[in-house]
C-alpha positions as CSV (number, residue, x, y, z in Angstrom):
1,M,47.2,3.8,-75.9
2,A,43.6,3.8,-74.7
3,L,42.9,0.8,-76.8
4,V,46.0,-1.0,-75.2
5,R,44.9,-0.2,-71.7
6,L,41.4,-1.6,-72.4
7,G,42.7,-4.8,-73.8
8,Q,44.9,-5.2,-70.7
9,S,42.0,-4.6,-68.4
10,L,39.7,-7.2,-70.1
11,A,42.5,-9.7,-70.0
12,R,42.9,-9.3,-66.2
13,R,39.2,-9.7,-65.8
14,L,39.1,-12.9,-67.7
15,H,42.0,-14.5,-65.5
16,R,40.0,-13.7,-62.2
17,P,38.0,-16.7,-60.7
18,L,34.2,-16.5,-61.3
19,Y,32.0,-16.0,-58.2
20,L,28.3,-16.8,-58.8
21,P,25.7,-15.8,-56.2
22,P,24.3,-18.6,-54.1
23,P,20.9,-19.8,-55.5
24,P,18.0,-18.7,-53.2
25,L,16.3,-21.4,-51.2
26,P,12.6,-22.2,-52.0
27,P,10.4,-20.0,-50.0
28,H,8.4,-22.9,-48.3
29,I,11.4,-25.3,-47.4
30,D,10.8,-27.7,-44.4
31,Y,13.6,-27.2,-42.0
32,H,12.5,-30.2,-39.8
33,A,12.9,-32.3,-42.8
34,A,16.4,-30.9,-43.8
35,F,17.4,-31.5,-40.1
36,S,16.0,-35.1,-40.2
37,R,17.7,-35.9,-43.5
38,S,21.2,-35.4,-41.9
39,F,20.7,-38.7,-40.0
40,A,19.7,-40.6,-43.3
41,L,22.7,-42.8,-43.1
42,T,22.3,-43.9,-39.4
43,H,21.7,-47.6,-39.0
44,S,18.4,-48.8,-38.0
45,G,17.8,-48.7,-34.2
46,A,20.9,-46.6,-33.5
47,C,20.7,-44.4,-30.4
48,L,22.4,-41.0,-30.4
49,R,23.0,-39.1,-27.1
50,G,24.3,-35.7,-28.1
51,L,25.5,-34.6,-31.6
52,A,29.2,-33.7,-32.0
53,S,28.6,-31.9,-35.2
54,L,26.1,-29.5,-33.6
55,T,26.8,-26.6,-31.3
56,Y,25.9,-27.1,-27.6
57,I,24.1,-24.4,-25.7
58,P,24.1,-24.7,-21.8
59,S,20.3,-24.1,-21.8
60,S,19.6,-27.5,-23.4
61,V,19.3,-25.9,-26.8
62,I,21.2,-27.2,-29.9
63,G,21.6,-24.7,-32.8
64,H,22.1,-26.0,-36.2
65,K,22.9,-23.4,-39.0
66,L,21.6,-24.6,-42.4
67,R,23.3,-23.6,-45.6
68,G,23.2,-20.2,-47.2
69,A,21.4,-17.3,-45.8
70,S,18.8,-19.6,-44.0
71,P,18.1,-18.8,-40.3
72,V,19.3,-20.7,-37.5
73,H,17.3,-23.7,-36.6
74,I,16.8,-24.2,-32.9
75,V,16.0,-27.7,-31.4
76,K,15.3,-28.3,-27.8
77,V,17.0,-31.4,-26.7
78,L,16.9,-33.3,-23.5
79,D,18.0,-36.7,-24.8
80,I,18.1,-37.2,-28.7
81,V,17.2,-40.8,-29.6
82,V,16.9,-41.7,-33.3
83,H,15.0,-45.0,-34.1
84,L,14.6,-45.4,-37.8
85,D,12.6,-48.6,-37.3
86,H,9.7,-46.3,-36.1
87,T,9.7,-47.3,-32.5
88,R,8.5,-44.8,-29.9
89,L,9.8,-44.2,-26.4
90,M,7.4,-44.0,-23.5
91,S,8.3,-40.4,-22.7
92,T,7.0,-39.2,-26.0
93,A,3.7,-41.0,-25.8
94,T,1.8,-38.2,-24.2
95,A,2.5,-35.9,-27.0
96,S,0.7,-38.1,-29.5
97,K,-2.8,-39.2,-29.9
98,V,-4.0,-42.3,-28.4
99,S,-5.8,-44.6,-30.8
100,A,-9.3,-45.5,-30.1
101,G,-8.6,-49.0,-29.2
102,A,-5.8,-48.4,-27.0
103,R,-5.9,-48.9,-23.3
104,K,-4.8,-46.3,-21.1
105,V,-2.6,-47.5,-18.1
106,S,-1.9,-45.2,-15.3
107,L,1.3,-45.8,-13.2
108,K,1.0,-45.6,-9.4
109,L,4.2,-45.2,-7.4
110,V,3.8,-46.7,-3.8
111,M,6.5,-45.9,-1.0
112,T,7.2,-49.0,0.9
113,S,9.6,-47.6,3.2
114,P,11.3,-44.1,3.9
115,G,14.6,-45.9,3.6
116,F,16.3,-44.3,6.6
117,V,16.0,-44.2,10.4
118,Y,14.5,-41.0,11.6
119,E,16.2,-39.5,14.5
120,P,18.4,-42.4,15.4
121,Y,18.4,-43.2,19.2
122,S,21.6,-42.0,21.2
123,P,21.8,-42.2,25.0
124,R,21.5,-38.9,26.8
125,E,24.0,-37.9,29.3
126,R,22.6,-37.5,32.8
127,I,22.8,-34.1,34.3
128,P,22.5,-33.3,38.1
129,F,19.4,-31.8,39.4
130,W,21.0,-28.3,40.3
131,K,22.3,-27.9,36.7
132,R,19.0,-29.0,35.2
133,W,16.9,-26.4,37.1
134,F,19.3,-23.5,38.0
135,T,21.4,-23.1,34.8
136,L,20.5,-21.9,31.3
137,S,21.9,-25.1,29.6
138,G,20.0,-27.2,32.0
139,W,16.7,-25.5,30.9
140,R,17.6,-26.0,27.2
141,R,18.2,-29.7,28.0
142,T,14.9,-30.0,29.8
143,K,13.1,-28.4,26.9
144,E,14.7,-30.8,24.5
145,D,13.9,-33.8,26.7
146,I,10.3,-32.7,26.9
147,I,10.1,-32.3,23.3
148,M,11.5,-35.8,22.6
149,E,8.9,-37.4,25.1
150,M,6.1,-35.6,23.3
151,K,7.2,-37.1,20.0
152,N,7.4,-40.5,21.6
153,A,3.8,-40.1,23.0
154,Y,2.4,-38.8,19.8
155,A,3.8,-41.6,17.7
156,V,2.6,-44.2,20.0
157,S,-0.9,-42.7,20.3
158,R,-1.2,-42.6,16.4
159,L,-0.1,-46.3,16.2
160,R,-2.6,-47.2,18.8
161,K,-5.3,-45.4,17.1
162,K,-4.7,-47.0,13.7
163,T,-3.7,-50.5,14.7
164,G,-4.8,-51.3,18.1
165,Y,-1.2,-51.4,19.4
166,T,-0.4,-52.8,22.8
167,K,3.1,-53.0,24.2
168,K,2.9,-56.8,25.2
169,Q,1.7,-57.8,21.9
170,F,4.3,-55.9,20.1
171,Y,7.2,-57.0,22.2
172,D,6.1,-60.6,21.5
173,Q,6.1,-59.9,17.7
174,A,9.4,-58.0,17.8
175,L,11.1,-60.9,19.8
176,N,9.9,-63.3,17.2
177,I,11.2,-61.2,14.4
178,Y,14.6,-60.9,16.2
179,K,14.8,-64.5,16.6
180,E,13.8,-65.3,12.9
181,V,16.3,-62.7,11.4
182,N,19.2,-64.2,13.5
183,T,18.3,-67.7,12.6
184,L,18.1,-67.0,8.9
185,M,21.3,-65.1,9.0
186,A,22.9,-68.1,10.6
187,H,21.6,-70.2,7.8
188,G,22.4,-67.6,5.1
189,D,18.9,-67.6,3.8
190,T,18.8,-64.1,2.2
191,S,15.6,-64.6,0.2
192,A,13.7,-65.4,3.2
193,L,15.1,-62.4,5.0
194,R,13.5,-60.2,2.4
195,K,10.1,-60.5,3.8
196,I,11.0,-59.2,7.3
197,L,13.6,-56.5,6.5
198,T,13.2,-53.2,4.5
199,E,15.0,-52.9,1.2
200,R,18.0,-51.0,2.5
201,M,18.3,-53.3,5.6
202,H,18.2,-56.4,3.3
203,S,21.1,-55.0,1.3
204,T,23.1,-54.3,4.5
205,I,22.6,-58.0,5.8
206,K,23.4,-59.4,2.6
207,N,26.8,-57.6,2.5
208,E,27.5,-58.8,6.1
209,L,26.8,-62.4,5.2
210,K,29.1,-62.1,2.3
211,R,31.9,-60.9,4.7
212,R,31.1,-63.6,7.2
213,Q,31.1,-66.4,4.6
214,S,34.6,-65.4,3.6
215,K,35.8,-66.0,7.1
216,W,33.6,-68.8,8.5
217,S,31.9,-71.6,6.6
218,S,28.9,-71.9,8.8
219,V,27.6,-70.8,12.1
220,H,25.4,-72.0,15.0
221,W,23.1,-69.4,16.7
222,E,20.5,-70.1,19.4
223,L,18.3,-67.9,21.5
224,V,17.8,-68.8,25.2
225,E,14.2,-67.7,25.9
226,P,12.6,-65.9,27.5
227,A,14.4,-62.6,26.8
228,V,16.1,-60.9,29.8
229,S,14.4,-57.7,29.0
230,I,13.0,-55.6,26.2
231,R,12.2,-52.0,26.4
232,T,11.2,-49.1,24.0
233,L,13.8,-46.4,23.6
234,R,12.2,-44.2,20.9
235,A,9.1,-43.8,18.8
236,R,8.9,-41.6,15.8
237,M,6.3,-40.9,13.1
238,I,7.4,-40.1,9.5
239,G,4.5,-38.3,7.8
240,L,4.1,-38.0,4.0
241,D,1.3,-35.7,3.7
242,K,0.6,-32.7,6.1
243,K,-3.1,-32.9,5.3
244,D,-3.5,-36.7,5.9
245,L,-2.0,-37.8,9.2
246,D,-2.7,-41.4,8.3
247,K,-0.1,-41.3,5.5
248,A,2.7,-42.1,7.7
249,F,5.2,-44.7,9.0
250,I,6.0,-45.4,12.5
251,Q,9.5,-46.4,13.7
252,L,9.9,-47.9,17.3
253,T,13.5,-48.4,18.6
254,L,13.7,-51.4,21.1
255,E,16.6,-52.6,23.1
256,F,16.9,-56.4,23.5
257,V,18.9,-57.9,26.3
258,T,19.0,-61.7,25.8
259,K,21.2,-64.9,26.4
260,Q,22.4,-66.5,23.2
261,K,24.7,-69.5,22.2
262,F,27.1,-69.1,19.3
263,E,29.5,-71.2,17.5
264,A,31.4,-70.8,14.1
265,Y,33.1,-73.5,11.9
266,N,35.5,-73.6,9.1
267,S,35.1,-75.6,5.9
268,K,36.4,-78.8,7.7
269,G,33.7,-78.4,10.2
270,E,36.2,-77.4,12.9
271,V,35.2,-74.9,15.6
272,V,37.0,-71.6,15.1
273,S,35.1,-69.2,17.3
274,G,32.5,-69.4,20.2
275,D,31.2,-72.2,22.3
276,K,27.5,-73.3,21.9
277,S,27.7,-75.0,25.4
278,K,28.0,-71.5,27.0
279,E,25.5,-68.7,27.2
280,I,26.5,-65.2,26.6
281,L,24.6,-61.9,27.4
282,V,24.0,-59.8,24.3
283,K,22.5,-56.3,24.1
284,D,21.1,-55.4,20.6
285,I,19.2,-52.1,19.7
286,W,16.9,-52.6,16.6
287,V,14.5,-50.3,14.8
288,F,11.2,-51.7,13.6
289,E,9.1,-49.9,11.1
290,R,5.3,-50.2,10.1
291,S,3.1,-48.3,7.6
292,L,-0.2,-46.7,8.9
293,F,-1.7,-46.7,5.4
294,H,-0.7,-49.7,3.4
295,P,-3.4,-52.5,3.5
296,G,-1.9,-55.6,5.2
297,A,1.0,-53.8,6.6
298,Y,3.3,-55.6,9.1
299,W,6.5,-54.8,11.2
300,R,9.8,-55.1,9.5
301,V,13.4,-54.3,10.7
302,C,14.6,-51.0,9.1
303,G,17.9,-50.7,11.0
304,R,20.3,-51.5,13.9
305,I,21.9,-49.0,16.2
306,T,25.6,-49.6,17.6
307,L,26.5,-47.4,20.6
């Protein structure tokens, strides 16, 4: 009986599947090479942003577990780009050696405009004398008014010191710019407008001209000189460096009251709006901007204010 049971036990063992232990990996395997070979079938010049076959970890880490008992290989990835034609991204150039004959080029970023109107002008409500000096809200208002006037004076003083600013000279320049911008807008010349407008303002004017051209085919605009009045409503300085006061932009907000002639035509040349034989009184508030530190800087329009 013992021999029978031994024979049955051997038979059962022979019918079981055979499991062999996994062969050990070589002691000095290059995991980086193993990871790179997984992209061997990628076409030349392919760009891979993220890998679906790998595990994403929120801290910009990708974990890839190799076969067998090998440890987890961690690769920090911001943007994985595979170029099998041996091209290199500019962002990786700093981590490599620069050849002896290579020329080092340093990139310098220059801000041509802040891109916004700092503290846009809005009219202040008049308050009576008794409220200004005998109420708490009046004292707060008086303090705010004094601070605003000090900002105006400081910006103008810095502008005068750096550029020799005078009010009369600036008003003449501003009126010429005002006339030129409106004339170029009437002609639809967006390329010439680029020289006297900031980048953001130029984009705004281009969109306005597209809407106008869908309504009118052409327009006539004329300024009746001299201007009725020009006055400064606000002056502000936008500093870029606390240690260097000269690295700043000046923004002056002007109010123009002028007489103008306007007439609009359709595609057939017929008058559809306005009358160029009549003068109309127009009030505009424009913001002019100039750099204090760029060589050859000049005034440009950076915004318009509608009340």
